[in-house]
N, C-alpha and C positions, 0 to 999 in steps of 0.2 A: 076562354080566355085568363090569365092567371091574375084575380085580384080583380072578385065582381064587385058591383054593390055600389053603396056610397061610404064607404066607411073613410078613405079616403079622399078629401073633400082640397080647395083649395087650403092653403095654412092660415089665411086670415079669417076664412070661415070656421073652420075646425077650432082652433084658438079660441074662438068666440063661444064656441059652448064647451200578419198577421193573427185573422182570426186562426182559432185551435182547429185541429181536424178532431173530427166527433169522437168522444169518448166512447165506447163497447163494451159490454160485458164481456167475460169468454163463456160465459150460456151460451153466448149464439153458436159459437161453435159444432160443426156437425150436425145441423138441425135441419130439416128441410121442409120444406113446403112453410102453409100458414102457420105451425107452429114455430118454425124460426122468424117470421114475418114479427110475428106476436112479440115475439122476447127482442128484438129488432128495435121494436117499438117501444117498449118498456123500459131499456138499460142505454140506449144512445143520447147523450147528452154533449151538446157543443159548447153549452155553459153554465158547467158545474159549480152550482151555487155556493159559498162560503160564509164565515162570517165577516171577513174583510168588506162586505158588500150590506151589514149593518148599519144603519144610519144613528140607531136609538133612539125612534119614533115608532111606533111598532104599525101604525095603520100604513107609515110608510114603505116600510121594511118589507110587511104581508101583500101591497099591494106589486112590489119590485119580482120579490119571489114568486108571484102569479103570472108575471110580465115574464121573466124566467122560464117558468114551467112549459107555457104557450110558446117560445120561441124554440125550446127542444123539442117540444111537441110536432113542431113544424119541420123541425130539419129531420127528423128519426122517420116520418111521413115521406118526406122527399128522398131519403135513402133506402125506403122499400119500393119508389117508384109509385108511391099514391096517386090514384086517379085526378083530372084538375079539379069536379069539383066537389074532393075530400082537399085539396092544399088549398081552395077559392074560401071553404068554408072556416078552415083552420085562420088561415090571412086574415079573414074579417072581422073572425074574432079576436085576432091578437089584435089589431090596429084600432077596433071599439075600444078595448082595453083600455090603449096605450091612450087615446083621448080622453078618456072619465080618465084615469090616472094621471095624466096630466093637469085637468080641472081641479083633482081634489088635490093634489101638492100643492098649485097653485094657491089656493085659498090660503093651503098654511102659510106659506112664504106672504102672503099678502098680511094675514092678520097679522103676521110678526114683525117686517119690513116695510106694509104700507110702501111707497110710492119710491123706496132706496133703490141704488142701483143694481143689488146685487136682486133684486127681483126682478127689474126690469130684464137685465141680463139672463136671466133663468128664464123667462119667459121667452126672449130671443133664441134660447138654445132649444126651445122644444119647438119654435114657428122653423128651426133652422133644421131640425130633424123630418118633420112631415113636408118641405121641401125637398128635401134630396129624397125623399122614399117617393114622392112622388115622380121625381125625374128618374129613377131607377124604374120604375112602373114603366112609364112610358117610351123604355127602351125594349119592349117585349115584341114592338114591329118590327124592330131590325135588328136583333138578337134572338139565338133561340132561347126558348123555353126555359130550360135548365139553366142555360149562362145567367138570364134573369132574375131568378129565384137565389142561385146563389153569390149574385153579386146583394142583394135584397141581405139574405142572412149573413154574409160578413160583415154589410155596415151595420146592422141590426143589432151583431153582438160584442164589434168593438165600440160601436157606440152608448150602447147599454152600458156597459161593463165602465168605461172611461168616464161616462154620466155620472153612474152611481156613485161609486168610488172615489172619484174627486169633486165634485160639484154640488150634488145631493146630501154628501155626509159636509161638507164645508156647511151648506145651509142648516144643517140637522144640528150640527156642535152650536151654532147662535144663537139658533129658537134655544137651546136645552139651554145655554147660557141666560138667555131673557128669560127664560121660564126661571132660572134661579135666583134674579133682582138685575139680572146687570144691565146697563143702560144699553142700546142700540150699537155706539161706538164700542165699547169694553166689549160687546158681546162677539162683535164680528171681529175684532185682536184676538179675544179667546180663539176664536175658531181659526185665523190664521195661525198663531203659534201654534195648536194642537195638528193643523194638515201640514206643518215644517217638517225639517228635522229626518227622523228616522221614519216617520208615518209618510214622507216626502218617498223615501227610500219605495217603501212598501208599495206603494202605491204605481212606483216606476216597475216594480219586479212581478207584480202580477198583472201588471198592462200586457208584460211579455205573452204572457198565456193567453191575450184575449184578442 
């Protein structure tokens, strides 16, 4: 079965501890057999990373890039029709890393925001993410394996892009303002202002591609 192991448990248990066509490199054309397969694995990107996704907090950005790399790895192996054990292993790594990232990120928000509504809402968004992945995974018994994987990949891609570029960046801007000496109320206002106008238009443009 796709996605074995204990990586995705219930959302409560875990939290206590448009998608684009995959982008391929022109080097893939005309290459037979294993060489072609390896080239595909190295060049497919369903989630091209760019600076629009940087939050300004190095630890968070590094973890986001690792998540995107794992997502692209899963898609590239799906494209070359990797066997179920290989897909299971990649997905388990991706899911484990996502859970660890959520915990790490929420610690940063907790230290900055305490029990403010922004931190609580962010936690809820992580919980909702896990709930949806569990729901999609449960459809394996009634849908073809390929369809289930495609649904999960589509959800992961769009959710992660929107979550980073809208929610995480807003939180990070407030944290950076707090580190510069702003009060919490001032930091939230600064973040909201920085996320409006041209930035809001940029977010809407980027999300049409994910």
